[in-house]
C-alpha positions, 0 to 999 in steps of 0.5 A: 249789286249785280245778280245774273246779268241785271245790275240792281239799285240797293239800299241798306240802313247800314254801311256794309263791306264788300262781300257781306252776305245780304237778304232782300227784305223789301223792294221799292220800285226798282230799288232792292232793300237789303239787311246783313244775314 
């Protein structure tokens, strides 16, 4: 995921299509854990 000028690794428990709005629910080291809004 690109956020500002940084690229983040992202993990989600489901496949999401590109453009899906997400919310960050946790951070595991340098990985953002997300879910659909």
